[in-house]
ZADO-1210 file (C-alpha; in nm, 4 decimals, padded with zeros to 6 digits):
<atoms>
<atom x="12.6784" y="03.8629" z="-14.9161" code="UNK" pos="1"/>
<atom x="12.9857" y="03.9841" z="-14.6406" code="UNK" pos="2"/>
<atom x="13.3264" y="04.0916" z="-14.9218" code="UNK" pos="3"/>
<atom x="13.5900" y="03.8520" z="-14.7499" code="UNK" pos="4"/>
<atom x="13.8375" y="04.0853" z="-14.6950" code="UNK" pos="5"/>
<atom x="13.6167" y="04.2393" z="-14.4689" code="UNK" pos="6"/>
<atom x="13.5449" y="03.9300" z="-14.3038" code="UNK" pos="7"/>
<atom x="13.9276" y="03.9316" z="-14.2334" code="UNK" pos="8"/>
<atom x="13.9528" y="04.2248" z="-14.0540" code="UNK" pos="9"/>
<atom x="13.6014" y="04.1481" z="-13.8869" code="UNK" pos="10"/>
<atom x="13.8155" y="03.8462" z="-13.7237" code="UNK" pos="11"/>
<atom x="14.0892" y="03.9915" z="-13.6036" code="UNK" pos="12"/>
<atom x="13.9778" y="04.3166" z="-13.4983" code="UNK" pos="13"/>
<atom x="13.7352" y="04.0938" z="-13.2952" code="UNK" pos="14"/>
<atom x="14.0470" y="03.9269" z="-13.1878" code="UNK" pos="15"/>
<atom x="14.2393" y="04.2373" z="-13.0731" code="UNK" pos="16"/>
<atom x="13.9256" y="04.2821" z="-12.8641" code="UNK" pos="17"/>
<atom x="13.9102" y="03.9325" z="-12.7415" code="UNK" pos="18"/>
<atom x="14.2920" y="03.9882" z="-12.6119" code="UNK" pos="19"/>
<atom x="14.2738" y="04.4249" z="-12.5346" code="UNK" pos="20"/>
<atom x="14.0495" y="04.2759" z="-12.2792" code="UNK" pos="21"/>
<atom x="14.1763" y="03.9474" z="-12.1300" code="UNK" pos="22"/>
<atom x="14.4863" y="04.2447" z="-12.0121" code="UNK" pos="23"/>
<atom x="14.2622" y="04.4354" z="-11.8642" code="UNK" pos="24"/>
<atom x="14.0841" y="04.1901" z="-11.6621" code="UNK" pos="25"/>
<atom x="14.3724" y="03.9711" z="-11.5929" code="UNK" pos="26"/>
<atom x="14.5294" y="04.3162" z="-11.4764" code="UNK" pos="27"/>
<atom x="14.1911" y="04.4182" z="-11.2693" code="UNK" pos="28"/>
<atom x="14.2256" y="04.0618" z="-11.1565" code="UNK" pos="29"/>
<atom x="14.5848" y="04.1060" z="-11.0426" code="UNK" pos="30"/>
<atom x="14.4852" y="04.4056" z="-10.8771" code="UNK" pos="31"/>
<atom x="14.6037" y="04.7067" z="-11.1333" code="UNK" pos="32"/>
<atom x="14.3726" y="04.9910" z="-11.3105" code="UNK" pos="33"/>
<atom x="14.5958" y="04.9208" z="-11.5990" code="UNK" pos="34"/>
<atom x="14.2929" y="05.1913" z="-11.7989" code="UNK" pos="35"/>
<atom x="14.0114" y="05.4082" z="-11.7241" code="UNK" pos="36"/>
<atom x="13.7436" y="05.2723" z="-11.7624" code="UNK" pos="37"/>
<atom x="13.5755" y="05.5187" z="-12.0262" code="UNK" pos="38"/>
<atom x="13.8291" y="05.4176" z="-12.2872" code="UNK" pos="39"/>
<atom x="13.8651" y="05.0792" z="-12.2110" code="UNK" pos="40"/>
<atom x="13.5061" y="04.9611" z="-12.3030" code="UNK" pos="41"/>
<atom x="13.5251" y="05.2126" z="-12.5399" code="UNK" pos="42"/>
<atom x="13.7833" y="05.0823" z="-12.6970" code="UNK" pos="43"/>
<atom x="13.7223" y="04.6561" z="-12.6537" code="UNK" pos="44"/>
<atom x="13.3826" y="04.7620" z="-12.8292" code="UNK" pos="45"/>
<atom x="13.4849" y="04.9313" z="-13.0999" code="UNK" pos="46"/>
<atom x="13.7010" y="04.5883" z="-13.2331" code="UNK" pos="47"/>
<atom x="13.5071" y="04.3048" z="-13.0416" code="UNK" pos="48"/>
<atom x="13.1079" y="04.4639" z="-13.2194" code="UNK" pos="49"/>
<atom x="13.1976" y="04.5533" z="-13.6248" code="UNK" pos="50"/>
<atom x="13.2986" y="04.1380" z="-13.5937" code="UNK" pos="51"/>
<atom x="13.0023" y="04.0224" z="-13.4446" code="UNK" pos="52"/>
<atom x="12.7466" y="04.1575" z="-13.6241" code="UNK" pos="53"/>
<atom x="13.0119" y="04.0000" z="-13.9515" code="UNK" pos="54"/>
<atom x="12.9717" y="03.6484" z="-13.8021" code="UNK" pos="55"/>
<atom x="12.5922" y="03.6732" z="-13.7461" code="UNK" pos="56"/>
<atom x="12.5200" y="03.7693" z="-14.1050" code="UNK" pos="57"/>
<atom x="12.7186" y="03.5782" z="-14.2606" code="UNK" pos="58"/>
<atom x="12.6338" y="03.2810" z="-14.0454" code="UNK" pos="59"/>
<atom x="12.3196" y="03.3410" z="-14.1726" code="UNK" pos="60"/>
<atom x="12.3489" y="03.4302" z="-14.5154" code="UNK" pos="61"/>
<atom x="12.5916" y="03.1072" z="-14.5556" code="UNK" pos="62"/>
<atom x="12.4211" y="02.7871" z="-14.3053" code="UNK" pos="63"/>
<atom x="12.0670" y="02.9046" z="-14.3839" code="UNK" pos="64"/>
<atom x="11.9886" y="02.8853" z="-14.0598" code="UNK" pos="65"/>
<atom x="11.7477" y="02.9846" z="-13.7462" code="UNK" pos="66"/>
<atom x="11.8770" y="02.7203" z="-13.5100" code="UNK" pos="67"/>
<atom x="12.0817" y="02.4361" z="-13.4819" code="UNK" pos="68"/>
<atom x="11.9670" y="02.0761" z="-13.5202" code="UNK" pos="69"/>
<atom x="11.9315" y="01.9439" z="-13.2442" code="UNK" pos="70"/>
<atom x="11.8943" y="02.1973" z="-12.8942" code="UNK" pos="71"/>
<atom x="12.0610" y="02.0216" z="-12.6389" code="UNK" pos="72"/>
<atom x="12.3443" y="01.9257" z="-12.8630" code="UNK" pos="73"/>
<atom x="12.6266" y="02.1639" z="-12.8352" code="UNK" pos="74"/>
<atom x="12.8288" y="02.0667" z="-13.2136" code="UNK" pos="75"/>
<atom x="12.4250" y="02.1126" z="-13.3703" code="UNK" pos="76"/>
<atom x="12.5495" y="02.4837" z="-13.2681" code="UNK" pos="77"/>
<atom x="12.8783" y="02.4511" z="-13.4748" code="UNK" pos="78"/>
<atom x="12.9269" y="02.4647" z="-13.8059" code="UNK" pos="79"/>
<atom x="13.0151" y="02.0529" z="-13.9429" code="UNK" pos="80"/>
<atom x="13.3901" y="02.2247" z="-14.0836" code="UNK" pos="81"/>
<atom x="13.5168" y="02.2913" z="-13.7862" code="UNK" pos="82"/>
<atom x="13.7701" y="02.1253" z="-13.5549" code="UNK" pos="83"/>
<atom x="13.6073" y="01.9717" z="-13.1938" code="UNK" pos="84"/>
<atom x="13.9444" y="02.1364" z="-13.0503" code="UNK" pos="85"/>
<atom x="13.8614" y="02.5449" z="-13.2001" code="UNK" pos="86"/>
<atom x="13.5108" y="02.4593" z="-12.9955" code="UNK" pos="87"/>
<atom x="13.6151" y="02.3027" z="-12.7613" code="UNK" pos="88"/>
<atom x="13.8393" y="02.6281" z="-12.7081" code="UNK" pos="89"/>
<atom x="13.5825" y="02.9326" z="-12.7700" code="UNK" pos="90"/>
<atom x="13.3175" y="02.7163" z="-12.5177" code="UNK" pos="91"/>
<atom x="13.6992" y="02.7656" z="-12.2306" code="UNK" pos="92"/>
<atom x="13.7301" y="03.1448" z="-12.3419" code="UNK" pos="93"/>
<atom x="13.3873" y="03.2290" z="-12.3131" code="UNK" pos="94"/>
<atom x="13.3229" y="03.0467" z="-11.9564" code="UNK" pos="95"/>
<atom x="13.6853" y="03.2379" z="-11.8852" code="UNK" pos="96"/>
<atom x="13.5903" y="03.5706" z="-11.9949" code="UNK" pos="97"/>
<atom x="13.1726" y="03.4173" z="-11.7784" code="UNK" pos="98"/>
<atom x="13.3733" y="03.3506" z="-11.4685" code="UNK" pos="99"/>
<atom x="13.5560" y="03.7484" z="-11.4185" code="UNK" pos="100"/>
<atom x="13.2348" y="03.8721" z="-11.4736" code="UNK" pos="101"/>
<atom x="13.0144" y="03.5977" z="-11.2054" code="UNK" pos="102"/>
<atom x="13.3646" y="03.6501" z="-10.9604" code="UNK" pos="103"/>
<atom x="13.3019" y="04.0567" z="-11.0477" code="UNK" pos="104"/>
<atom x="12.8818" y="04.0766" z="-10.9364" code="UNK" pos="105"/>
<atom x="12.9844" y="03.8787" z="-10.6235" code="UNK" pos="106"/>
<atom x="13.2065" y="04.1389" z="-10.5392" code="UNK" pos="107"/>
<atom x="13.0119" y="04.4224" z="-10.5167" code="UNK" pos="108"/>
<atom x="12.8866" y="04.5666" z="-10.2720" code="UNK" pos="109"/>
<atom x="12.5969" y="04.8957" z="-10.3342" code="UNK" pos="110"/>
<atom x="12.7046" y="05.1117" z="-10.5481" code="UNK" pos="111"/>
<atom x="12.9857" y="05.3522" z="-10.4308" code="UNK" pos="112"/>
<atom x="12.9526" y="05.6949" z="-10.5916" code="UNK" pos="113"/>
<atom x="13.1654" y="06.0701" z="-10.5241" code="UNK" pos="114"/>
<atom x="12.9105" y="06.2847" z="-10.2746" code="UNK" pos="115"/>
<atom x="13.0659" y="06.6258" z="-10.1543" code="UNK" pos="116"/>
<atom x="13.4185" y="06.5336" z="-10.1617" code="UNK" pos="117"/>
<atom x="13.3576" y="06.2122" z="-10.0071" code="UNK" pos="118"/>
<atom x="13.3246" y="05.8746" z="-10.1185" code="UNK" pos="119"/>
<atom x="12.9484" y="05.6641" z="-09.9879" code="UNK" pos="120"/>
<atom x="12.8320" y="05.4020" z="-10.0179" code="UNK" pos="121"/>
<atom x="12.4408" y="05.3526" z="-10.0425" code="UNK" pos="122"/>
<atom x="12.3245" y="04.9548" z="-09.9692" code="UNK" pos="123"/>
<atom x="11.9657" y="04.9647" z="-09.9026" code="UNK" pos="124"/>
<atom x="11.9282" y="05.3065" z="-09.8889" code="UNK" pos="125"/>
<atom x="12.1652" y="05.3024" z="-09.5784" code="UNK" pos="126"/>
<atom x="12.4377" y="05.5302" z="-09.6952" code="UNK" pos="127"/>
<atom x="12.8560" y="05.5074" z="-09.5170" code="UNK" pos="128"/>
<atom x="13.1746" y="05.6892" z="-09.5729" code="UNK" pos="129"/>
<atom x="13.3879" y="05.4210" z="-09.7287" code="UNK" pos="130"/>
<atom x="13.7825" y="05.4341" z="-09.8063" code="UNK" pos="131"/>
<atom x="13.9735" y="05.5863" z="-10.1705" code="UNK" pos="132"/>
<atom x="14.0297" y="05.2052" z="-10.1017" code="UNK" pos="133"/>
<atom x="13.6790" y="05.0661" z="-10.1435" code="UNK" pos="134"/>
<atom x="13.5505" y="05.3070" z="-10.3919" code="UNK" pos="135"/>
<atom x="13.8389" y="05.1893" z="-10.6306" code="UNK" pos="136"/>
<atom x="13.8525" y="04.8634" z="-10.5526" code="UNK" pos="137"/>
<atom x="13.4489" y="04.9160" z="-10.6949" code="UNK" pos="138"/>
<atom x="13.5261" y="05.0878" z="-11.0088" code="UNK" pos="139"/>
<atom x="13.8026" y="04.8077" z="-11.1182" code="UNK" pos="140"/>
<atom x="13.4739" y="04.5414" z="-11.0337" code="UNK" pos="141"/>
<atom x="13.2128" y="04.7676" z="-11.2190" code="UNK" pos="142"/>
<atom x="13.5409" y="04.7485" z="-11.4949" code="UNK" pos="143"/>
<atom x="13.6013" y="04.4074" z="-11.5359" code="UNK" pos="144"/>
<atom x="13.2646" y="04.2926" z="-11.5890" code="UNK" pos="145"/>
<atom x="13.1718" y="04.5088" z="-11.8102" code="UNK" pos="146"/>
<atom x="13.5222" y="04.3851" z="-12.0645" code="UNK" pos="147"/>
<atom x="13.4516" y="04.0156" z="-11.9123" code="UNK" pos="148"/>
<atom x="13.0895" y="04.1099" z="-12.1050" code="UNK" pos="149"/>
<atom x="13.2864" y="04.2310" z="-12.4451" code="UNK" pos="150"/>
<atom x="13.5592" y="03.9655" z="-12.4286" code="UNK" pos="151"/>
<atom x="13.3015" y="03.7049" z="-12.4461" code="UNK" pos="152"/>
<atom x="13.0919" y="03.8894" z="-12.7313" code="UNK" pos="153"/>
<atom x="13.4916" y="03.8879" z="-12.9053" code="UNK" pos="154"/>
<atom x="13.5698" y="03.5254" z="-12.9243" code="UNK" pos="155"/>
<atom x="13.1904" y="03.4894" z="-12.9777" code="UNK" pos="156"/>
<atom x="13.3135" y="03.7366" z="-13.3003" code="UNK" pos="157"/>
<atom x="13.6128" y="03.5436" z="-13.3955" code="UNK" pos="158"/>
<atom x="13.4796" y="03.1804" z="-13.3739" code="UNK" pos="159"/>
<atom x="13.1664" y="03.3021" z="-13.5940" code="UNK" pos="160"/>
<atom x="13.3727" y="03.4877" z="-13.8828" code="UNK" pos="161"/>
<atom x="13.6531" y="03.2022" z="-13.8251" code="UNK" pos="162"/>
<atom x="13.3923" y="02.9562" z="-13.9488" code="UNK" pos="163"/>
<atom x="13.2582" y="03.1777" z="-14.2123" code="UNK" pos="164"/>
<atom x="13.6116" y="03.1966" z="-14.3152" code="UNK" pos="165"/>
<atom x="13.7109" y="02.8691" z="-14.2803" code="UNK" pos="166"/>
<atom x="13.3844" y="02.7307" z="-14.4798" code="UNK" pos="167"/>
<atom x="13.5022" y="02.7281" z="-14.8321" code="UNK" pos="168"/>
<atom x="13.8048" y="02.4428" z="-14.6965" code="UNK" pos="169"/>
<atom x="13.5066" y="02.1968" z="-14.5875" code="UNK" pos="170"/>
<atom x="13.5569" y="01.9339" z="-14.7396" code="UNK" pos="171"/>
<atom x="13.2111" y="01.8635" z="-14.8968" code="UNK" pos="172"/>
<atom x="12.9356" y="01.6441" z="-14.7296" code="UNK" pos="173"/>
<atom x="12.8578" y="01.3130" z="-14.9391" code="UNK" pos="174"/>
<atom x="12.4923" y="01.1776" z="-14.9420" code="UNK" pos="175"/>
<atom x="12.5294" y="00.9658" z="-14.5628" code="UNK" pos="176"/>
<atom x="12.7261" y="01.3252" z="-14.3903" code="UNK" pos="177"/>
<atom x="12.4318" y="01.5271" z="-14.4731" code="UNK" pos="178"/>
<atom x="12.2167" y="01.6815" z="-14.2271" code="UNK" pos="179"/>
<atom x="11.9036" y="01.4065" z="-14.1727" code="UNK" pos="180"/>
<atom x="12.1030" y="01.1720" z="-14.2833" code="UNK" pos="181"/>
<atom x="12.1869" y="00.9152" z="-14.0927" code="UNK" pos="182"/>
<atom x="12.5300" y="00.8532" z="-14.0619" code="UNK" pos="183"/>
<atom x="12.7067" y="00.5028" z="-14.3171" code="UNK" pos="184"/>
</atoms>
């Protein structure tokens, strides 16, 4: 089993990664790149990935499941002691990050790079010279995609580690509440 201190640290790191990604994505949507892409993505990954790994391993060990009880019922994917508002909040945050990724992909137009001191767009074998503003916009969209994916991963890490950390306070199911038994 994963030590509780490690779960707390992992959850805090995922929370910080979620906030880091959200702030940077919001700034990008406002047209401002606060930090270079390499730094933004590296920090988000370092903050989010360990918590997700701890959450996956901890949930696997704690709940001994590999799939939900009912395939298309969202509540069957959530541990029984987690409040519905928490799962709904996680879903909304995940959807928000997913939406930023989709919007950024829609805004991409070819591949923009620097060649011979000029910004060049390559699209379907054709190349054209573009302005620095177009190049910067392309770089912002690429950073938004990376941070959106890592933000969504961080949401999952916070949710999973939070579910493990609150499991001990959950009421024990009665015979009528256990899986496979009808509710009275």
